[in-house]
N, C-alpha and C positions, 0 to 999 in steps of 0.2 A: 718538448718533445715527447715524453711521456704519455702527457695529455692527449697528445695529438693522436697519438700510438692507439691510444685507448679508442679514443672516438672513432677510428677509422673502425677498428677491431669492433665494434659493438655494433656499428651500423651494418655490419655485412649480417648476411641473410642467417649465417651458422656461427655459434661460438660456443667453449667449452667452458664447465665451472666446475671448479674443482675445490672440496673443503682439504683439513692435510688429513693426509693418510686414506682418504677413501677415492674410489674409483670415479673416473672422469665422468659428467653427466652432458651428453650432447642436448643442446635446445635447438631445433630449429623454428624460425620466426616465418608466419607469413601473412603478406598482405590481406587486408582480409575482410572476409563477409562481416557483417555483425556480429555482434557478442552472442546477442540472441540466438544463433543457431549454431553456436560453439560448443562440442560436447566434450565431457571429460574420457569418454569411452572413447572418440576417435584418435585415431594417430594422426602426427603429425606428418606432411608432405616433404622429403627432401628437395629442395632447390637445386642445391650447390653441395659440393663437398666441403666437409666441416675441417674448420680454421684451428689447428692447435695455437694455445697460450699458455704462458706460464702460470698455472694457478696460483703462485705465489703474490704478483700483479694484481690479481683480482681482490687477497685476501687481506691485502696490506693498503689497499686503496682507501684513501680517506672519504667519511661519509659524503660531506658536500661532491665530490667531484660523481662519486657512484650515483647519486639524486640527479645529476647534471644529466649524466648517461643514461639514466633511465626514462627520465623526462623525456628524452629522444626517438625511445621506444612506443611500438604502436599501444592502443589500450591491450587488443587481444594478449599481446606479448607479457605485459605485466601480469596481467591473470595467471599467466602459466609457471611466471617466476616463484610465482609464491611459494610453490612447494620445491622450490630448490635447497632452500636453506631457510633458518628460521630470521636469520640477519637481514635478508633481502624482504620477508614478507613483512618484517616489522619495519622495517624502511617505509615500502609501499605502502602499508596500513597505516602510518601514522600521519597524525591532523598536520602535521607543519606540510607534509611533502603530498597530502593529498588537497591541501587550502592553497598550496604555491605552484599548484600545478594542474589547472583548472583543464578536466576532461568533458570534453561536448558529447555529453549521454544525452540520447532524447529520452522523453517521458511517453507513457506510452497509457490509456484506457484499455483494462483486461476486460475482456467478457470469459465468465463463468457461468457453465449448465450443468447440470445432474447429467447428461450425456456425453458430457468433454470429460475423459476418462486420462488422456496420456498429453496435451498440450492446452494453451489458450488462445485463442485470437487477439492481436492485441492492434490497436489503431494508435497510430502518431498523428496526433492533431496539427502538428507543424508541416507534415510532407502529406497530409492528408493521404494515407495510405496504409495496408494491413500488411502486419505480418506474424509471425508465432513465438510464442512461449512454450518449447519443450522442458516434460520435466524430467528428472532422472528417473532411472527403474525404481530406484528405493522409492520416492513418492508419488507414481503413478498412481493415478486416483482408480478405485473399485467403483461399482456402482453403490457403495454405501460411504463415500468418502465426499468430502466438499473440501472447499475454499472458504473461510468464516471472513477474513480480515486480513485488510491489507494495510502498511506502514512504514513511510519513509525507505520504502525498498524490500522489506522484510513481507511475507506474506504467511499467514498461520491456516493449517490446514487441521480438519479433524480427520482421523482414519476409524473408519467403519462407524458413523455413527449410531449405530443399532445399538452398540456396545463400548461405548468410548471407553478406552482406559488412558488415552494418551493425547495431547496436542502437537503440531508439529512446526518449530517454526524453521521460515526458508529463505535464503537469500537467494535469488535465481542468479545474480552477478558473480557471486563469487563461488555460489556451487555447494554453500554450507548449508549443514542443518542441524536443527538440535529438537531432541524429543523431549516433550514436558508432561509427566505423569499427572496425572488428576488425583487432586487431594482425598477422591474415593471413589467406590464402584458398588453399582453403577452410578453415573453422574449426569442426570438427565438437567441440558442447562440451555441457556436463551440469549439472546442479544450480546453474543461474544463482540467484544473490541479490541483490538491491537492499538497499544497508545505508546509510539517511539520517543524517546529523547536522547540527548548527549551522555547520559548516565546509563542505556543501556533500553528497556521497555517493561512495558505493564501490560498484562492482560483483565481487563474485565469481563466477569460473565454475571447472569443469574441463576441459579441452582436452587432443586427442590426437590425434594426426597419424592420417592415413588408416588405416597398418599397425596391425593389431588386437593384434602383439605387444608393441607399440611402449609406453614409459611415458607416463604423464599428468603433468599440470603442472596448476598452481594459477595465475591468469591474475587478478590485480589490477589495475583502473581505477580510478584518482581524478580527481575532477572539479577537484580545484582545479589540479592541472597538466597535466589531460586527456591523459594518459598511461599506458598499460599497462606494468604489470611480471610477469614470470613468475618461479614457485619450485618446485621438485621435491619429492620424499618423498611423493606422493599415495598410490601403490601400498602402500605399507608399512602403510597405517594404514586405507584405505578400498578395499574390494572392490570389483571391477568389476559395474556392475549394480547398485551401490547408489541409490534412488530418493528418498529422505528430505531435501529442503531444509534446510539449516543453520539455526541459530535462533543470531543475534545475542546475545550476554551476557558482559559487561565485556570490549568490546574484542574479542573472538575469535567465530568461529562455531563452534557446537558440533552433535556429529552423533551419534545415537545407535545404533550398529550393532549386529547379533545374530550369533550363530553364530561365536566366542564373544560374549555381550554385552558391548560396551565402550563407552564415551564418548571421544570424541576431541574435539579441535579442532583451530582453525587461527587464529594472529593476524594482523590483516588488515593489520596495520605489515610485518610483517617475514616474512611465509609462512611461521612455524616451526610445526609441529604436535605436540601433548602429547596423552599418553594419559594418562587419569586410571587411579590404582591404587588400590589398598589395599579392607578390607573394606566401604566405604561407597557404592562406585562403582556400583551396580544393589543395590535394594531386592526382597528375594525372589527372588535371583537363579535357583534350582532351579524357580520355578514360572512365570515370566514368560515369554508366548508374544508379545508384542510391548512394542515401548517407541515412544514420540515425545516430542520435545520442543521447547516452548511459553516465552515469556519476556515480564514485563512490562515493557516498556522505561521506563517512569514510577518505578516501585518498585525495578528492577533484580532482578526476581523470577525466579528458572529453576522450572520445574514439569517433571514428567515423568506422560507418559499413560500406564498399562502394564495388558498383560492377563494377565490371573492363569490359569492353566488347569495341565493336565495333557495330556501325549502331541500338542502343539501345538493343544489346542483350550481358548480361553478361555471360561471361567464365568463372568468378573467381569474389572470395568475398575476399576482404582483412579487416583488421582491422586497424587502427593508434590510438596513442595516441599524444597528444596534449600538446604539450612544453609550457609551459606559457616564460619563459626568454627569446626562440627563437622564440615565436610566429610560430611555424612551426610543421608539424604533422609527425610522426615517426613511422614507418610500424614496427607492434610489431605480427603479424601472419596473414597468408595466408589459407582460408579453403582448407582442401585437395581435388585433382580433384573430385573424385569418391562423396566426399559427398555435393559436389557444382554442382553437375550433380542430383542428387537427390534431391536438393531444387528449383532449379531453374525450376526441371519438376512441382514442386507441385503448385510451383505462376503460371505457364504457362508464365512466361516471364511478367507477369504483375505485375510491382515492386510496384503499389501504395498499393499494399494488404499487403506489406511489412512493417514489424515494429520492434522496439527494445526496450529491457527493460534492467535493469541491476537488479541483485537478487543475493547477498550475494556472491560475488567474478566471478559472471556468468554472460557474457554478451549475453543473448536468443536474438534469432534471428527466429520469430515469422511469420507465416502470416493465414489472417484474415480467408480464405478458408480453413485449415488445421489445425486438433486437435492435432498435436505433435508442439515440442520444439525444435530448434536446439540451441544447448547453448556452450559457451567455456567459461573453467574453467581457470582463467586467474595464478591464483596462479600456477598451474600444466601444463598449455598449453595443454590441452586435450579437444579434441571435442566431445560433447556425445547427442543422440537423447532423448528426455523425450517422451516415447511410448504413444499410443493414454489411454486415461482413459477409462476400461474397462467396465466403466456403461454407459459410451456415446451411447443413440442409434442410429441406423444408418440414419436414417433420416436426423440430422443433419448434413449438408454437407457445412454451411457457415456462419459466425459471429463469429465463435473464437476470445475471447478476454482475452489474460494474464497480470496478473497483478503480481506484488509483493506481497506479504503479510507476513510480519514481526511482530508477536503479540506482543504489548505494555503494560504493565500495567500500564506506568505511560502516555500514549498518550492520553487527555484530550478533551473534545468535547466539 
């Protein structure tokens, strides 16, 4: 009887919660729109009159019953309930609750641009539709700010890069953020990558002093102890001006460099660099015009996207998969000629503008000066174009930067 009463009470559009000795808090639930349009500053709209309930019932309710009731609530309401009490927050964010109650959260391709300050366009590949991710007031970008990296639902921003003193880690789903102070000032950095794990996250970047002749160092931030570490040895493996972000694979960040073509990696635990050697380092080494790496974090597979041609001109684009047991690359796909011609015309044979990323079984091939994405769906073995966002101003002609954004309730800043 009590359980039925609690269940009915929970499914009403309004209920009251109260901790011992505190004023009751009224929570209004709404059916709703996507969490992407939810704003913590907005006030809820009352749909019906409040219904009172004895607070001792809620305070003495066993956790397994409370978890069941919470699992029946809309996802948007769960986000609101996190601020009611520490007990509710710990239940909602507990790994057991998240794993036992799967939330049908969509994933997106996020488009960043230097002239986009307060929101980001998001593309949903499953629905083939566009929406918007607004930023909170505390993180609204200025002309000097930028989105640097994305991983497992977390976004990493620099605030005023011309005089950077801190980074900001932001979870748009939980609307939580953390400011990370950089190890020194000024801090000129490059190739920043955010890498998440079940235990937290790490930030990798290369830094150098103001002197152009000085050597660069690897700086690693660990969210576990909230500290920075510095390692050397960068200039021996990565040339200055290298602009391709690293790809996380087997505990290291991998980079594909050219002239000569080499694959180098840095261990995120000890900062040691490794250069791959042997006949299987690069496929079609004599014909390759550019190479980019992507990795599938779930299946732990490393892929390479490469242009094949002569005299520096790409005539075809291929995808290879790395076989760790044989340390060799196996060709898995070739881009159709008609699509290849369109893509090479987009980048004007300037392959420094080409970059790749992984998003939910898709290998995305992008260009900084083009607002569309070419992607290969690995499971279906099909190629597709992501169309230009209809809300983009025509004057935005370069500086397009795409990220994979997979919302995560459990990603902690």
